[in-house]
N, C-alpha and C positions, 0 to 999 in steps of 0.2 A: 929750693924749687919755687916756693911761693909763701907768702904770708897771708893768712885768711882769717876771717871771723865767721862764725856760724851762729845764726839766730834761732835754730830749731829749739823746741821746748826742752828736749833732753839736755842739750848743752846749757840752756838757761838754768835748769834744775841742778845739773852737775857743778856748775861754777858759782851758782848763787848770784849771777849777774844777768844783764840783758843779752849777753852773747858770750861765746868762747873765742879766744884769740890764740892762734898757733902758727908755727912755721913748719913747713914740711921739707923733709930731706930724703935722699935715697937711703934706704935702710942700711945698706952696707957702710955708710958714712957715720953711723950713730952706734955708740955702745952705751949700755946702761949698767952701772955698777951699783952694788949695795943691795939692800933687801927691798923687795917690792912684791906686790900681789897682782894677779891678773883678774880683771872683771870683764865678762862678756855681756853685751847687750845687743838688742836689735835696734838699729838706728832708724831715724825717721825715713831714710831712703829705702828701708826694707832689707838692708844688708847688715851683716854682723859687724860689730866694732869690738876690738880688744883693747882695754885700758890697763895700763900699768900704773899703780899708785903706791906711794911711799907708805910703808907700814909705820913709820915714825910720826909723820905729820898728816897723812891722809890725802896729800895733794896728788893730783894727776901728774905723772912724770912724762908719759908719752902714750900714744895710741896708734893703732893700725886699723884701717877700714878694709873690709872684704871687697875684693875687686881691684884694689890698689895696694896689695900687700908689699909691693916694692918700695913704698913710701912710709915714713914714720912721721907722725905729727908730734911736735913738742910745744907745750904751752909757752906763750911769750913770757909769762912771769918767771919761767926758769932762767931767762936771760937777763933778768933785772940787775942793773948795775947799782950797787949800794951807794956809789959816790955821786950818781946822777950825771956823770960825764958822758955816758954813752946812751943815746936814745934807743928805744926799741925800733926794730926795722919797720918800714912803712908798709901799710896794708896794700895788697894787690887785688884781693877778691873778697866779696861779701856774699855769703850763701844763705839759703833758706830765708830770704828777705820777706817772704809771705808770712812768716811768723815773727818778724821784727816788731819790737814794741813800738806803738804808734808815735810816741814822743821822741823817738831816737832818729836822728838824721846822720847818715853816713856820707861824708863829703870828702872831696879830694880829686885831684887829677889822676886819670888812668886807672881808677878802681872799676873792676868788673862787678856788676850787680846781677845776682841770680835769684830767682824765686825758688 
């Protein structure tokens, strides 16, 4: 559906970086196998978010946001190609830019910028 990055402080804390990066898909097109736990938090938007994280490595596997439960977000790192032959998909939207780190610039054609 889209590839986005989020600059909210919660995503910065969760990822340990200046933003999170994810691809969103219709939930009926995604299946998650293996062991995971669910963590619920109140997002900066004021809505709930439910994160699934791997019990083995602690990494975020996927998450769903309240109000758009028909979509699931999967971190782009889950698609990393160890060979380097396949680049990650291009960014289409950058959200919570009001909390973006001041030294970070998001550039590219066709990117939607939202505060």
